[in-house]
C-alpha positions in Angstrom: -12.3 7.7 11.3 -14.1 4.3 11.0 -16.3 4.0 7.9 -14.8 6.7 5.7 -14.5 5.9 2.0 -11.3 4.6 0.3 -11.3 7.9 -1.7 -11.4 9.9 1.5 -8.5 7.8 2.9 -6.4 8.5 -0.2 -7.1 12.2 0.0 -6.1 12.3 3.6 -3.0 10.2 3.0 -1.9 12.5 0.2 -2.6 15.6 2.2 -0.7 14.4 5.2 2.1 12.5 3.3 1.0 9.2 4.8 1.4 5.6 3.8 -1.6 3.4 3.1 -1.4 -0.2 4.3 -4.2 -2.3 2.8 -5.7 -5.7 2.6 -7.9 -4.9 -0.4 -7.1 -3.9 -3.9 -9.4 -1.0 -4.2 -6.6 1.5 -3.8 -4.9 0.2 -6.9 -8.0 0.6 -8.9 -8.5 4.2 -7.7 -4.9 5.1 -8.6 -4.5 3.3 -12.0 -8.0 3.0 -13.3 -9.5 6.3 -12.1 -6.3 8.4 -11.9 -6.9 9.7 -8.4 -4.1 11.7 -6.9 -2.0 9.2 -5.0 -0.5 9.2 -1.6 3.3 8.8 -1.2 3.1 5.0 -0.7 0.6 2.2 -0.9 1.4 -1.3 0.3 -1.2 -3.9 -0.5 -1.0 -7.2 1.4 -2.5 -9.7 -1.1 -1.0 -12.5 1.0 -2.0 -12.2 4.7 0.2 -15.0 6.0 -0.8 -17.7 8.5 0.1 -15.9 11.7 -1.6 -12.7 13.1 1.7 -10.8 13.2 2.6 -11.6 9.6 1.8 -8.2 8.1 3.8 -6.3 10.8 6.8 -8.6 10.6 6.8 -8.5 6.8 6.4 -4.7 6.8 9.4 -4.4 9.2 11.5 -6.6 6.8 10.3 -4.6 3.8 11.3 -1.2 5.4 14.8 -2.5 6.3 15.4 -3.7 2.7 17.3 -0.8 1.1 17.0 -2.3 -2.4 13.3 -1.6 -2.5 11.9 1.9 -3.0 8.4 2.4 -1.6 8.0 6.0 -2.6 5.5 6.6 -5.5 5.0 2.8 -5.8 2.0 0.6 -5.4 3.7 -2.4 -3.7 1.9 -5.7 -3.7 2.9 -8.4 -1.1 2.2 -11.8 -2.5 2.9 -15.2 -1.0 6.4 -15.6 -2.6 6.8 -12.3 -4.4 6.8 -8.6 -4.1 5.8 -6.6 -7.1 5.6 -2.9 -7.6 4.0 -0.5 -10.1 5.2 3.1 -10.1 2.8 6.0 -10.2 3.0 9.9 -10.5 
């Protein structure tokens, strides 16, 4: 659905229990500033890496790391850090 709003993406993700992968911080603002109902997981890639496959490779590594819980967390991927803020 090209062109739908971030709000509509969040509503759809929540309805269908989907994860949002993002390269912009608007989803964090919708969740924490405006209190929108949140999807199960949001992963925001602040750092995009130098290679085109960075996000996919990093996501695979993140999913394999059992010490990190993604559920009900806004996860921010930075150059040398992963931070999380819990919601719901």
